[in-house]
N, C-alpha and C positions, 0 to 999 in steps of 0.2 A: 504494500500500500504506500502510495507516494506521502511524503512527510505532511503535507497540509490537507491529505484527503479527509482525516477525521473532522478537521475544522470546516472544510467545505460541506461535508455531509451533516454536520451539524447545523450549519447556515442554510440548508437547503430545505429544512422544514419550517414551515410558518408557525403562527400561534396554534395551540392544540394540536400539533402535528399535521396541520393542513399542508397540501402540496404547494410549493412555490416554484415558479416557473425556472427552468434551467437557462444558464447564460446563453446557450446555443439557441434556445427558442427565443430569447430576446434579441439576440443578434439577427436572427432571421426577420423578426418583426421590425427591427431598426433598419434593416436593408430595404424592406418593402417601403417603409415611410421616407427613407432619406436618399437611396440610391440605386433601385432596382432597374431603372430605365437609364439609357444613355444616348445622349444626341451624336448621331454618326458623324465621324470626321472630326469632333471638337473634344471627344472624350470627357464630356461634362456629364456627370451622373445626377439624377434626380429621382424623387419617389413620389408616393402619394401625397406627401405633405405639401410639396409644391403645387400639385395638381389641385388638392382640396382647398388650398389657400386661394385659389381663384374665385371661390365661392365666398363672399364676405359673411362673416358672422359664423354660418353653419360649418363650414370648412375648418375655420379656426377651432370651433368646439369639437369636432370630431378628432382633429389631430391632437388636441390638448388631452383628450380622454386616453389616447395611446401613450402620450408622455407621462400622464399621471400613473397609468399602469406600470410603467418601468420605474418610476420613483416609488410607488408603493412596493414593489418587489424588492427594491434596494432597501427600504426601511425593514421589510420583513426578514432579510438577510443579515441585519445588524449593522448596515454601514453607518459610520460615524455622523454626528449632527453637521459637522463641517462639510463633508462630502455630500450629504443630502442637500445642504444649503448651495453648494457649487451646482448640483443637478437642478435645484429649483431655479437658480439663475440662468442656466442654460435654457430652461423652458421659458422664463420670463422674457429673456432677450429675444429667443425665437418668436414667441407670442407677440411681443411689443413691436418689434421692427416687421415682423411678418404681417401685421395688421396694416401696414402702410401699402396702399394700392401700388402695384407694379414693382416699387423698389422691395417690398416686402416679400414678393414671390421670387425675385432674384436673390433676395437674401436666404430664403429658405433653400435654394438649391446650394448654397455655399455653406451655410452654418451646420446643418445636420445634427441638430441637438440630440436626437435619439441615439446616434452613433456615439456622440461624446458621452452620453449618460450611461450607455451600456458598457463602454470601455471603463468609465470610473467604477462601475459596479464590478466588473471583471478583475480590475486591478485590486480592489478592496478584497475580494474572495481569494485571489491568488496570493496576496501579501500576508495574510493571517494577521493575528493581533500584533506581532513585532513590527511588520510592515506599516500597519496602521499608526502606531505610536511614532515611527520614525518619520513620518511625512506630515505630521501635524504642523509644524512650523512652516513648512512650504505650502501647505494648504491655506493657513491663515494668510500668508502674504498674497496668495493667489486670489484668496477671497476678498481681501482689501482692494486689490486691483479691480477685480470684478465689480465690487460695488462702486468704485470710482468711475469706471466706464459706464456703469448703468445710471449713475447720477448725471453724468454728462449727457447720455441720451435723453434722460428725463428733462433736464434743463433745456436741451435743445428742442425736444418736441413741444414743451411748454411755449417756448419762445416762438416757434414756428406757428403753433396754434393761435398765439396772441396776435402776431402779425397778419395771419389769414383772417382772423375775426375782425380785427380793426379795418383791414383793406376792404372786406366785404361790407362792413357797416358804412364806410365812407362811399363805396360805390352805390350803395342803398340810398343813402342820403342825396347824393348828387342826381340820381335817377328820379327821386321825388320831387326835388326843386326845380 
């Protein structure tokens, strides 16, 4: 039995011994969502996430359910809170930027949050308890950087919304006068 097999087996059962999806199953799901199709000649891969994102609202909800399923599986496998926060930030960034028409769809082709989150889960399972302890400082630095990036996006989107609303209000006032 490989050295970490007992740890992997222990983390493979959920609450009350319920079945938790295998990493390979989640990798297949992430592949379908993020990279199952290829644009011939360009070697650009995309999945159902980018396609469903073309349908405002409904597509975002459907793809978020898959992302939350992966996040729930990570929680069931005992992933650290910090790694869960990284996974949640991946989902938030994918959802936030993905909700912007056209730009968001292009971003979905690039970002591939499901692949990223399954990889974080796989690393956690393979690292075992010692590996998780070793990476905590790096995780904290990464998380701080991620929060900074998200804050910049938030401020940028709020600024863009402010200027859009003010410009529309000015156009309406000039049209009425």
